[in-house]
DSSP file (Angstrom, degrees, kcal/mol; ACC not computed):
  #  RESIDUE AA STRUCTURE BP1 BP2  ACC     N-H-->O    O-->H-N    N-H-->O    O-->H-N    TCO  KAPPA ALPHA  PHI   PSI    X-CA   Y-CA   Z-CA
    1    1 A M              0   0    0      0, 0.0     2,-0.3     0, 0.0    23,-0.2   0.000 360.0 360.0 360.0 156.7  -20.9   19.8 -154.6
    2    2 A R  E     -A   23   0A   0     21,-3.0    21,-2.8    23,-0.0     2,-0.3  -0.915 360.0 -95.5-128.7 156.7  -22.8   21.3 -157.5
    3    3 A L  E     +A   22   0A   0     -2,-0.3   144,-0.2    19,-0.2    19,-0.2  -0.525  38.3 169.6 -72.8 128.2  -25.8   23.5 -157.8
    4    4 A Q  E     -     0   0A   0     17,-3.2     2,-0.3     1,-0.4   141,-0.3   0.780  63.5  -8.0-103.2 -42.7  -29.1   21.7 -158.4
    5    5 A G  E     -A   21   0A   0     16,-1.1    16,-2.9   140,-0.1    -1,-0.4  -0.986  53.5-164.8-154.8 160.3  -31.7   24.3 -157.9
    6    6 A A  E     +A   20   0A   0    133,-0.5     2,-0.3    -2,-0.3    14,-0.2  -0.987  13.3 161.1-148.2 153.3  -32.2   27.9 -156.7
    7    7 A A  E     -A   19   0A   0     12,-2.3    12,-2.8    -2,-0.3     2,-0.4  -0.944  31.3-114.7-158.6 174.8  -35.2   30.1 -155.7
    8    8 A Q  E     -A   18   0A   0     -2,-0.3     2,-0.6    10,-0.2    10,-0.2  -0.975  17.3-141.8-122.2 139.3  -36.1   33.2 -153.9
    9    9 A M  E     +A   17   0A   0      8,-3.2     7,-3.3    -2,-0.4     8,-1.3  -0.898  27.3 178.6 -98.7 119.8  -38.2   33.5 -150.7
   10   10 A R  E     -A   15   0A   0     -2,-0.6     2,-0.4     5,-0.2     5,-0.2  -0.920  17.2-162.2-121.6 148.4  -40.5   36.4 -150.8
   11   11 A Y  E >  S-A   14   0A   0      3,-2.4     3,-2.0    -2,-0.4    -2,-0.0  -0.976  82.2 -17.5-131.7 117.2  -43.1   37.6 -148.2
   12   12 A F  T 3  S-     0   0    0     -2,-0.4     3,-0.1     1,-0.3    -1,-0.1   0.870 130.2 -53.6  51.0  39.7  -45.8   40.0 -149.4
   13   13 A G  T 3  S+     0   0    0      1,-0.2     2,-0.4     0, 0.0    -1,-0.3   0.255 112.1 122.0  85.0 -12.5  -43.5   40.7 -152.4
   14   14 A F  E <   -A   11   0A   0     -3,-2.0    -3,-2.4     1,-0.1     2,-0.3  -0.708  67.0-119.8 -88.0 131.2  -40.5   41.6 -150.3
   15   15 A L  E     +A   10   0A   0     -2,-0.4    -5,-0.2    -5,-0.2     3,-0.1  -0.537  34.6 172.1 -68.5 125.1  -37.3   39.5 -150.9
   16   16 A I  E     -     0   0A   0     -7,-3.3    28,-2.7     1,-0.4    29,-0.7   0.827  61.3 -26.8 -98.5 -50.1  -36.3   37.7 -147.7
   17   17 A Y  E     -AB   9  43A   0     -8,-1.3    -8,-3.2    26,-0.3    -1,-0.4  -0.990  48.2-121.9-160.1 158.1  -33.5   35.5 -149.1
   18   18 A D  E     -AB   8  42A   0     24,-2.3    24,-2.7    -2,-0.3     2,-0.4  -0.847  34.0-160.1 -95.3 142.5  -32.1   33.7 -152.1
   19   19 A I  E     -AB   7  41A   0    -12,-2.8   -12,-2.3    -2,-0.4     2,-0.4  -0.983   9.4-170.9-130.5 139.9  -31.7   29.9 -151.5
   20   20 A R  E     -AB   6  40A   0     20,-2.1    20,-2.5    -2,-0.4     2,-0.6  -0.985  15.0-143.7-130.5 140.5  -29.6   27.4 -153.4
   21   21 A L  E     -AB   5  39A   0    -16,-2.9   -17,-3.2    -2,-0.4   -16,-1.1  -0.919  17.0-166.9-104.6 120.7  -29.5   23.6 -153.2
   22   22 A W  E     +AB   3  38A   0     16,-3.1    16,-2.6    -2,-0.6     2,-0.3  -0.909  13.5 172.6-109.5 134.2  -26.1   22.0 -153.5
   23   23 A V  E     -AB   2  37A   0    -21,-2.8   -21,-3.0    -2,-0.4    14,-0.1  -0.916  40.2-146.2-138.4 159.7  -25.7   18.3 -154.1
   24   24 A R  S    S+     0   0    0     12,-0.7     2,-0.3     1,-0.4    -1,-0.1   0.783  97.6  10.9 -89.6 -38.3  -23.2   15.6 -154.8
   25   25 A E  S    S-     0   0    0     11,-0.3    -1,-0.4   -23,-0.1   -21,-0.1  -0.961 104.2 -76.1-136.9 154.8  -25.7   13.6 -156.9
   26   26 A T        -     0   0    0     -2,-0.3     2,-0.3    -3,-0.1   115,-0.1  -0.188  47.4-162.1 -53.4 134.7  -29.1   14.6 -158.1
   27   27 A V        -     0   0    0      8,-0.0     2,-0.3   115,-0.0   119,-0.1  -0.859   8.1-174.8-114.9 155.2  -31.8   14.5 -155.4
   28   28 A D    >>  -     0   0    0     -2,-0.3     4,-1.8   114,-0.0     3,-0.8  -0.802  45.7 -80.3-139.3-177.5  -35.5   14.4 -155.9
   29   29 A A  T 34 S+     0   0    0     -2,-0.3     4,-0.2     1,-0.2   109,-0.0   0.760 126.2  44.5 -58.8 -26.5  -38.8   14.6 -153.9
   30   30 A G  T 34 S+     0   0    0      1,-0.1    -1,-0.2     2,-0.1    -3,-0.0   0.673 123.0  28.0 -94.2 -18.0  -38.4   10.9 -153.0
   31   31 A N  T X4 S+     0   0    0     -3,-0.8     3,-1.4     2,-0.1     4,-0.3   0.479  82.8 101.3-124.5  -1.8  -34.8   10.6 -152.0
   32   32 A W  G >< S+     0   0    0     -4,-1.8     3,-1.7     1,-0.3    -3,-0.1   0.849  78.3  60.7 -56.8 -37.7  -33.6   13.9 -150.7
   33   33 A A  G 3  S+     0   0    0      1,-0.3    -1,-0.3    -4,-0.2    -2,-0.1   0.756 105.3  48.6 -65.1 -24.0  -33.8   13.0 -147.0
   34   34 A G  G <  S+     0   0    0     -3,-1.4     2,-0.3     2,-0.1    -1,-0.3   0.338 100.6  82.5 -96.3   6.7  -31.3   10.1 -147.4
   35   35 A K  S <  S-     0   0    0     -3,-1.7     2,-0.4    -4,-0.3    60,-0.1  -0.855  81.4-114.9-115.2 145.9  -28.7   12.2 -149.3
   36   36 A T        +     0   0    0     -2,-0.3   -12,-0.7    60,-0.1   -11,-0.3  -0.641  54.2 150.2 -72.3 130.8  -26.0   14.5 -148.1
   37   37 A L  E     -BC  23  95A   0     58,-1.5    58,-3.1    -2,-0.4     2,-0.4  -0.963  35.7-134.4-155.9 167.0  -26.8   18.0 -149.4
   38   38 A A  E     -BC  22  94A   0    -16,-2.6   -16,-3.1    -2,-0.3     2,-0.5  -0.989   4.2-158.0-131.8 141.6  -26.5   21.7 -148.5
   39   39 A L  E     -BC  21  93A   0     54,-2.3    54,-2.9    -2,-0.4     2,-0.5  -0.986  12.6-163.2-115.2 126.8  -28.9   24.6 -148.5
   40   40 A E  E     -BC  20  92A   0    -20,-2.5   -20,-2.1    -2,-0.5     2,-0.5  -0.948   2.2-166.2-113.4 124.7  -27.4   28.0 -148.8
   41   41 A L  E     -BC  19  91A   0     50,-3.1    50,-2.3    -2,-0.5     2,-0.6  -0.953   5.7-165.9-114.8 124.7  -29.4   31.1 -147.8
   42   42 A L  E     -BC  18  90A   0    -24,-2.7   -24,-2.3    -2,-0.5    48,-0.2  -0.941  23.0-139.1-108.8 112.0  -28.3   34.6 -148.7
   43   43 A Y  E     -B   17   0A   0     46,-2.7    45,-3.1    -2,-0.6   -26,-0.3  -0.464  19.1-168.8 -81.0 140.5  -30.3   37.1 -146.8
   44   44 A A  S    S+     0   0    0    -28,-2.7     2,-0.3    43,-0.2    43,-0.2   0.480  71.5  27.0-101.5  -7.8  -31.7   40.3 -148.3
   45   45 A R  S    S-     0   0    0    -29,-0.7     2,-0.3    41,-0.2    44,-0.1  -0.942  90.5 -80.2-150.7 169.5  -32.8   41.9 -145.0
   46   46 A R        +     0   0    0     -2,-0.3     2,-0.3    40,-0.1    40,-0.2  -0.532  48.6 171.7 -74.9 133.5  -32.2   42.1 -141.3
   47   47 A L  B     -F   85   0B   0     38,-1.7    38,-3.4    -2,-0.3     2,-0.3  -0.996  34.5-112.1-144.5 147.1  -33.8   39.3 -139.2
   48   48 A S     >  -     0   0    0     -2,-0.3     4,-2.3    36,-0.2     5,-0.2  -0.618  17.6-141.5 -76.5 131.6  -33.5   38.2 -135.6
   49   49 A G  H  > S+     0   0    0     -2,-0.3     4,-2.2     1,-0.2    -1,-0.1   0.870 104.6  54.7 -59.4 -37.3  -31.8   34.8 -135.1
   50   50 A R  H  > S+     0   0    0      2,-0.2     4,-2.3     1,-0.2    -1,-0.2   0.886 108.5  48.5 -64.3 -38.5  -34.3   34.0 -132.4
   51   51 A E  H  > S+     0   0    0      2,-0.2     4,-2.8     1,-0.2     5,-0.3   0.890 108.6  53.1 -69.0 -39.1  -37.2   34.6 -134.8
   52   52 A I  H  X S+     0   0    0     -4,-2.3     4,-2.3     1,-0.2    -2,-0.2   0.931 111.4  47.3 -59.2 -44.6  -35.5   32.5 -137.5
   53   53 A A  H  X S+     0   0    0     -4,-2.2     4,-2.3     2,-0.2    -2,-0.2   0.919 112.8  47.8 -63.6 -45.0  -35.3   29.7 -134.9
   54   54 A R  H  X S+     0   0    0     -4,-2.3     4,-2.1     1,-0.2    -2,-0.2   0.921 113.9  46.6 -63.6 -43.6  -38.9   30.1 -133.8
   55   55 A R  H  X S+     0   0    0     -4,-2.8     4,-2.3     1,-0.2    -1,-0.2   0.892 110.2  54.3 -66.2 -38.4  -40.2   30.1 -137.4
   56   56 A S  H  X S+     0   0    0     -4,-2.3     4,-2.5    -5,-0.3    -2,-0.2   0.926 107.8  49.3 -60.4 -45.5  -38.0   27.1 -138.2
   57   57 A L  H  X S+     0   0    0     -4,-2.3     4,-1.9     1,-0.2    -1,-0.2   0.914 110.1  51.1 -61.7 -42.7  -39.5   25.1 -135.4
   58   58 A A  H  < S+     0   0    0     -4,-2.1     4,-0.4     1,-0.2    -1,-0.2   0.905 112.0  47.3 -60.8 -40.8  -43.1   26.0 -136.5
   59   59 A E  H >< S+     0   0    0     -4,-2.3     3,-1.0     1,-0.2     4,-0.4   0.865 108.7  54.2 -69.4 -35.8  -42.2   24.9 -140.0
   60   60 A M  H >X S+     0   0    0     -4,-2.5     3,-1.5     1,-0.2     4,-1.0   0.869 101.8  59.6 -63.6 -35.9  -40.7   21.6 -138.7
   61   61 A R  T 3< S+     0   0    0     -4,-1.9    -1,-0.2     1,-0.3    -2,-0.2   0.626  89.9  70.9 -70.5 -12.7  -44.0   21.0 -136.9
   62   62 A R  T <4 S+     0   0    0     -3,-1.0    -1,-0.3    -4,-0.4    -2,-0.2   0.747 105.1  41.4 -68.7 -22.9  -45.8   21.0 -140.2
   63   63 A Q  T <4 S-     0   0    0     -3,-1.5     2,-0.3    -4,-0.4    -2,-0.2   0.756 127.1  -2.2 -96.6 -29.9  -44.1   17.7 -141.0
   64   64 A A  S  < S-     0   0    0     -4,-1.0     2,-0.4    57,-0.0    -1,-0.3  -0.992  73.5 -94.9-160.0 156.4  -44.3   15.8 -137.7
   65   65 A E        -     0   0    0     -2,-0.3     2,-0.5    -3,-0.1    -3,-0.1  -0.655  39.1-161.3 -75.8 132.8  -45.5   16.1 -134.1
   66   66 A I        -     0   0    0     -2,-0.4     5,-0.0    -5,-0.1    -5,-0.0  -0.975  18.1-123.1-122.4 120.4  -42.5   17.1 -131.9
   67   67 A A     >  -     0   0    0     -2,-0.5     4,-2.8     1,-0.1     5,-0.2  -0.250  26.4-113.1 -61.0 148.1  -42.8   16.5 -128.2
   68   68 A A  H  > S+     0   0    0      1,-0.2     4,-2.5     2,-0.2     5,-0.2   0.875 113.8  49.4 -54.2 -47.1  -42.4   19.6 -126.0
   69   69 A P  H  > S+     0   0    0      0, 0.0     4,-2.0     0, 0.0    -1,-0.2   0.913 114.8  45.5 -62.5 -39.1  -39.0   18.6 -124.4
   70   70 A Q  H  > S+     0   0    0      2,-0.2     4,-2.8    -3,-0.2     5,-0.2   0.912 111.8  52.1 -67.7 -41.7  -37.5   17.8 -127.8
   71   71 A A  H  X S+     0   0    0     -4,-2.8     4,-2.7     1,-0.2     5,-0.2   0.905 109.9  49.3 -60.6 -42.5  -39.0   21.1 -129.3
   72   72 A E  H  X S+     0   0    0     -4,-2.5     4,-2.2    -5,-0.2    -1,-0.2   0.907 111.9  48.4 -64.1 -41.9  -37.4   23.1 -126.5
   73   73 A R  H  X S+     0   0    0     -4,-2.0     4,-2.1    -5,-0.2    -2,-0.2   0.924 114.5  45.3 -64.5 -44.9  -34.0   21.4 -127.0
   74   74 A W  H  X S+     0   0    0     -4,-2.8     4,-2.5     2,-0.2    -2,-0.2   0.889 111.2  52.7 -67.5 -39.3  -34.1   22.0 -130.7
   75   75 A L  H  X S+     0   0    0     -4,-2.7     4,-2.6    -5,-0.2    -1,-0.2   0.933 110.4  48.3 -61.2 -45.3  -35.3   25.6 -130.3
   76   76 A S  H  X S+     0   0    0     -4,-2.2     4,-1.7     1,-0.2    -2,-0.2   0.908 111.3  50.3 -61.0 -43.0  -32.4   26.3 -128.0
   77   77 A A  H  X S+     0   0    0     -4,-2.1     4,-1.7     1,-0.2    -1,-0.2   0.893 112.3  47.2 -63.6 -40.1  -29.9   24.6 -130.4
   78   78 A M  H  X S+     0   0    0     -4,-2.5     4,-2.6     2,-0.2    -2,-0.2   0.889 108.1  54.9 -69.9 -38.1  -31.2   26.7 -133.3
   79   79 A Q  H  < S+     0   0    0     -4,-2.6    -1,-0.2     1,-0.2    -2,-0.2   0.854 111.3  46.0 -63.5 -32.3  -31.1   29.9 -131.2
   80   80 A T  H  < S+     0   0    0     -4,-1.7    -1,-0.2    -5,-0.2    -2,-0.2   0.844 115.6  47.0 -73.1 -35.0  -27.4   29.1 -130.6
   81   81 A S  H  < S+     0   0    0     -4,-1.7    -2,-0.2    -5,-0.2    30,-0.2   0.799 105.4  61.4 -78.2 -30.9  -26.8   28.3 -134.2
   82   82 A F     <  -     0   0    0     -4,-2.6   -29,-0.2   -33,-0.1    -1,-0.1  -0.865  67.3-165.2-109.4 110.8  -28.5   31.3 -135.9
   83   83 A P        -     0   0    0      0, 0.0     2,-0.2     0, 0.0   -31,-0.1  -0.277  44.3 -74.3 -78.1 172.6  -27.2   34.8 -135.1
   84   84 A D        -     0   0    0    -36,-0.2     2,-0.3   -35,-0.1   -36,-0.2  -0.511  59.9-135.0 -63.6 139.9  -29.0   38.0 -135.9
   85   85 A I  B     -F   47   0B   0    -38,-3.4   -38,-1.7    -2,-0.2     2,-0.3  -0.781  19.4-165.7-107.9 142.0  -28.8   38.5 -139.6
   86   86 A R    >   -     0   0    0     -2,-0.3     3,-2.3   -40,-0.2   -43,-0.2  -0.845  45.7 -77.8-115.4 159.6  -28.0   41.5 -141.7
   87   87 A A  T 3  S+     0   0    0     -2,-0.3   -43,-0.2     1,-0.3     3,-0.1  -0.333 121.8  29.4 -54.3 133.3  -28.6   42.0 -145.4
   88   88 A G  T 3  S+     0   0    0    -45,-3.1    -1,-0.3     1,-0.4   -44,-0.1   0.229  88.4 130.9  96.5 -13.0  -25.8   40.2 -147.2
   89   89 A D    <   -     0   0    0     -3,-2.3   -46,-2.7   -44,-0.1     2,-0.4  -0.399  43.3-151.0 -72.7 152.9  -25.3   37.5 -144.5
   90   90 A R  E     -C   42   0A   0    -48,-0.2    16,-3.6    -3,-0.1     2,-0.5  -0.989  12.9-172.1-130.5 129.8  -25.1   33.9 -145.6
   91   91 A I  E     -CD  41 105A   0    -50,-2.3   -50,-3.1    -2,-0.4     2,-0.5  -0.988   7.4-169.4-118.2 130.3  -26.1   30.8 -143.7
   92   92 A C  E     -CD  40 104A   0     12,-2.8    12,-2.6    -2,-0.5     2,-0.4  -0.978   3.2-162.3-119.3 130.1  -25.3   27.4 -145.1
   93   93 A G  E     -CD  39 103A   0    -54,-2.9   -54,-2.3    -2,-0.5     2,-0.6  -0.936   5.2-153.3-112.7 135.0  -26.7   24.2 -143.7
   94   94 A L  E     -CD  38 102A   0      8,-3.2     8,-1.9    -2,-0.4     2,-0.7  -0.934   7.6-151.7-109.6 119.2  -25.3   20.8 -144.4
   95   95 A H  E     +CD  37 101A   0    -58,-3.1   -58,-1.5    -2,-0.6     6,-0.2  -0.818  14.8 179.5 -93.2 116.7  -27.7   17.8 -144.1
   96   96 A K  E >>  - D   0 100A   0      4,-2.8     4,-2.3    -2,-0.7     3,-1.5  -0.938  19.0-151.4-116.1 104.8  -25.9   14.6 -143.2
   97   97 A P  T 34 S+     0   0    0      0, 0.0    23,-0.1     0, 0.0    -1,-0.1   0.739  90.7  35.9 -54.2 -30.2  -28.6   12.0 -143.0
   98   98 A T  T 34 S+     0   0    0      1,-0.1    19,-0.1     2,-0.1   -64,-0.0   0.565 127.4  32.2-101.1  -8.0  -26.9    9.8 -140.4
   99   99 A S  T <4 S-     0   0    0     -3,-1.5     2,-0.3     1,-0.3    -1,-0.1   0.444 102.3-115.7-131.1   1.1  -25.2   12.4 -138.3
  100  100 A G  E  <  -D   96   0A   0     -4,-2.3    -4,-2.8    14,-0.2     2,-0.4  -0.734  46.5 -37.0 108.9-152.4  -27.4   15.5 -138.2
  101  101 A A  E     -DE  95 113A   0     12,-2.2    12,-3.0    -2,-0.3     2,-0.4  -0.924  37.6-162.0-124.0 141.8  -26.9   19.1 -139.4
  102  102 A E  E     -DE  94 112A   0     -8,-1.9    -8,-3.2    -2,-0.4     2,-0.4  -0.957  12.3-154.4-119.3 142.7  -24.0   21.4 -139.5
  103  103 A F  E     -D   93   0A   0      8,-2.4     7,-2.8    -2,-0.4     2,-0.4  -0.933   7.6-168.1-121.5 143.1  -24.3   25.2 -140.0
  104  104 A F  E     -DE  92 109A   0    -12,-2.6   -12,-2.8    -2,-0.4     2,-0.5  -0.993   7.4-157.2-127.3 133.6  -21.9   27.7 -141.4
  105  105 A V  E >  S-DE  91 108A   0      3,-2.3     3,-2.0    -2,-0.4   -14,-0.2  -0.957  77.4 -19.9-117.5 119.0  -22.4   31.5 -141.0
  106  106 A N  T 3  S-     0   0    0    -16,-3.6    -1,-0.2    -2,-0.5   -15,-0.1   0.881 129.7 -50.4  50.0  42.9  -20.7   33.7 -143.5
  107  107 A G  T 3  S+     0   0    0    -17,-0.3     2,-0.4     1,-0.2    -1,-0.3   0.362 114.0 116.7  83.6  -5.2  -18.3   30.9 -144.4
  108  108 A R  E <  S-E  105   0A   0     -3,-2.0    -3,-2.3     1,-0.1    -1,-0.2  -0.799  73.8-106.0-100.4 138.6  -17.3   30.1 -140.8
  109  109 A A  E     +E  104   0A   0     -2,-0.4    -5,-0.2    -5,-0.2     3,-0.1  -0.365  46.6 172.8 -59.2 133.3  -18.1   26.8 -139.1
  110  110 A G  E     -     0   0A   0     -7,-2.8     2,-0.3     1,-0.3    -6,-0.1   0.261  39.0 -25.0-111.6-123.7  -20.9   27.2 -136.7
  111  111 A H  E     -     0   0A   0    -30,-0.2    -8,-2.4   -34,-0.1     2,-0.5  -0.650  42.5-146.1-103.2 153.9  -22.8   24.6 -134.7
  112  112 A H  E     -E  102   0A   0     -2,-0.3     2,-0.7   -10,-0.2   -10,-0.2  -0.976   4.8-161.0-115.0 126.6  -23.5   20.9 -135.3
  113  113 A I  E     -E  101   0A   0    -12,-3.0   -12,-2.2    -2,-0.5     2,-2.0  -0.913  11.3-155.8-108.8 104.6  -26.8   19.5 -134.2
  114  114 A A        +     0   0    0     -2,-0.7   -14,-0.2   -14,-0.2   -12,-0.1  -0.310  56.5 105.8 -85.1  55.8  -26.1   15.7 -134.0
  115  115 A E     >  -     0   0    0     -2,-2.0     4,-2.2     1,-0.1     3,-0.3  -0.915  53.3-159.4-136.1 108.2  -29.6   14.5 -134.4
  116  116 A P  H  > S+     0   0    0      0, 0.0     4,-2.6     0, 0.0     5,-0.2   0.852  94.8  54.7 -55.2 -37.3  -30.6   12.9 -137.8
  117  117 A E  H  > S+     0   0    0      2,-0.2     4,-2.2     1,-0.2     5,-0.2   0.899 107.5  50.2 -66.3 -39.4  -34.3   13.5 -137.1
  118  118 A F  H  > S+     0   0    0     -3,-0.3     4,-3.1     2,-0.2     5,-0.2   0.956 111.2  49.2 -58.3 -49.8  -33.7   17.2 -136.4
  119  119 A S  H  X S+     0   0    0     -4,-2.2     4,-2.7     1,-0.2     5,-0.3   0.915 110.2  50.0 -59.5 -45.4  -31.8   17.4 -139.7
  120  120 A R  H  X S+     0   0    0     -4,-2.6     4,-1.4     1,-0.2    -1,-0.2   0.926 116.2  41.6 -60.6 -45.5  -34.5   15.7 -141.7
  121  121 A L  H  X S+     0   0    0     -4,-2.2     4,-0.5     2,-0.2    -2,-0.2   0.879 114.3  52.0 -71.4 -37.1  -37.2   17.9 -140.3
  122  122 A F  H >< S+     0   0    0     -4,-3.1     3,-1.4    -5,-0.2     4,-0.3   0.964 114.9  40.0 -64.6 -51.0  -35.1   21.1 -140.6
  123  123 A F  H >X S+     0   0    0     -4,-2.7     4,-1.9     1,-0.3     3,-1.2   0.769 105.2  69.3 -70.2 -23.1  -34.2   20.6 -144.3
  124  124 A G  H 3X S+     0   0    0     -4,-1.4     4,-1.8    -5,-0.3    -1,-0.3   0.683  77.0  81.8 -65.2 -17.9  -37.8   19.4 -144.9
  125  125 A I  H << S+     0   0    0     -3,-1.4     7,-0.5    -4,-0.5     8,-0.4   0.894 113.4  17.4 -51.4 -38.7  -38.8   23.0 -144.3
  126  126 A W  H <4 S+     0   0    0     -3,-1.2    -2,-0.2    -4,-0.3    -1,-0.2   0.709 136.2  37.9-103.4 -27.2  -37.8   23.5 -147.9
  127  127 A L  H  < S+     0   0    0     -4,-1.9    -3,-0.2    13,-0.1    -2,-0.2   0.612  89.8  91.5-110.2 -13.6  -37.7   20.0 -149.3
  128  128 A S  S >< S-     0   0    0     -4,-1.8     3,-1.8    -5,-0.2     9,-0.1  -0.405  82.3-114.0 -81.9 160.2  -40.6   18.0 -147.8
  129  129 A P  T 3  S+     0   0    0      0, 0.0    -1,-0.1     0, 0.0     8,-0.0   0.741 116.4  61.8 -61.6 -21.8  -44.0   17.6 -149.4
  130  130 A Q  T 3  S+     0   0    0     -6,-0.1    -3,-0.0     3,-0.0    -5,-0.0   0.338  74.6 135.8 -87.2   7.5  -45.4   19.5 -146.3
  131  131 A S    <   -     0   0    0     -3,-1.8    -5,-0.1     1,-0.2    -6,-0.1  -0.239  58.2-138.4 -54.4 140.6  -43.3   22.6 -147.2
  132  132 A S  S    S+     0   0    0     -7,-0.5    -1,-0.2     1,-0.2    -6,-0.1   0.543 100.2  55.0 -77.1  -5.5  -45.3   25.8 -146.8
  133  133 A E     >  +     0   0    0     -8,-0.4     4,-2.3     1,-0.1     3,-0.3  -0.643  61.8 166.1-126.7  73.1  -43.6   27.0 -150.0
  134  134 A P  H  > S+     0   0    0      0, 0.0     4,-2.3     0, 0.0     5,-0.1   0.821  77.3  54.9 -62.7 -31.5  -44.3   24.3 -152.7
  135  135 A G  H  > S+     0   0    0      2,-0.2     4,-1.8     1,-0.2     5,-0.1   0.907 109.4  47.0 -66.7 -40.9  -43.2   26.5 -155.5
  136  136 A L  H  > S+     0   0    0     -3,-0.3     4,-2.2     2,-0.2    -1,-0.2   0.919 111.4  52.1 -64.0 -44.7  -39.8   27.1 -153.9
  137  137 A R  H  X S+     0   0    0     -4,-2.3     4,-2.4     1,-0.2    -2,-0.2   0.916 107.4  52.4 -56.7 -45.7  -39.5   23.4 -153.2
  138  138 A E  H  X S+     0   0    0     -4,-2.3     4,-0.5     1,-0.2    -1,-0.2   0.899 109.1  49.3 -60.8 -42.1  -40.2   22.6 -156.9
  139  139 A K  H  < S+     0   0    0     -4,-1.8  -133,-0.5     1,-0.2     3,-0.5   0.881 112.0  48.5 -66.3 -37.8  -37.5   25.0 -158.0
  140  140 A L  H  < S+     0   0    0     -4,-2.2    -2,-0.2  -135,-0.2    -1,-0.2   0.901 116.2  42.1 -68.4 -39.9  -34.9   23.5 -155.6
  141  141 A L  H  < S+     0   0    0     -4,-2.4     2,-0.7    -5,-0.2    -1,-0.2   0.406  79.8 128.4 -88.8   3.0  -35.7   20.0 -156.6
  142  142 A D    ><  -     0   0    0     -4,-0.5     3,-1.7    -3,-0.5     4,-0.3  -0.456  44.1-163.4 -64.9 104.7  -35.9   20.7 -160.3
  143  143 A A  G >  S+     0   0    0     -2,-0.7     3,-1.0     1,-0.3    -1,-0.2   0.625  78.7  81.6 -68.6 -12.2  -33.5   18.1 -161.8
  144  144 A A  G 3  S+     0   0    0      1,-0.3    -1,-0.3     3,-0.0  -139,-0.1   0.797  93.1  50.3 -61.9 -25.6  -33.4   20.1 -165.1
  145  145 A H  G <  S+     0   0    0     -3,-1.7    -1,-0.3  -141,-0.3     2,-0.2   0.649  94.8  94.5 -82.7 -15.2  -30.8   22.3 -163.3
  146  146 A A    <   -     0   0    0     -3,-1.0     2,-0.4    -4,-0.3  -142,-0.1  -0.548  54.5-169.1 -83.3 141.5  -28.8   19.2 -162.2
  147  147 A R              0   0    0   -144,-0.2    -3,-0.0    -2,-0.2    -2,-0.0  -0.956 360.0 360.0-131.0 112.2  -25.9   18.0 -164.3
  148  148 A D              0   0    0     -2,-0.4    -1,-0.1  -123,-0.0    -2,-0.0   0.448 360.0 360.0 -87.6 360.0  -24.4   14.5 -163.4
């Protein structure tokens, strides 16, 4: 995979993480959900894994209505997938459109959530038009960084 775009997530001016989009072929706003890709987050500060999972679910709900039983199942899966984070930790998520999402923590294989709809909504936190961070989305999808 090669780097397509990169950005920083800041909250009230504080750096939360650096994020990079890795692709096999260029992705854009219209086709990202159907392509295999990876998002790598390098954290700059300490965060609770449970909080990361809760915030992720809230961001996923910006894109689609998620029934309560499904939301509970996904929240539990994310809480299992995301450990408490320290500055310097890295989580990489691999979006496989037909088989779900795989997570790696500090280079080690983590959990696989075998639900394509989960994967689309999870990666949509950063890549969908409903992202709460449109500037970050634009930097990740900026094809000027992509080299085929």
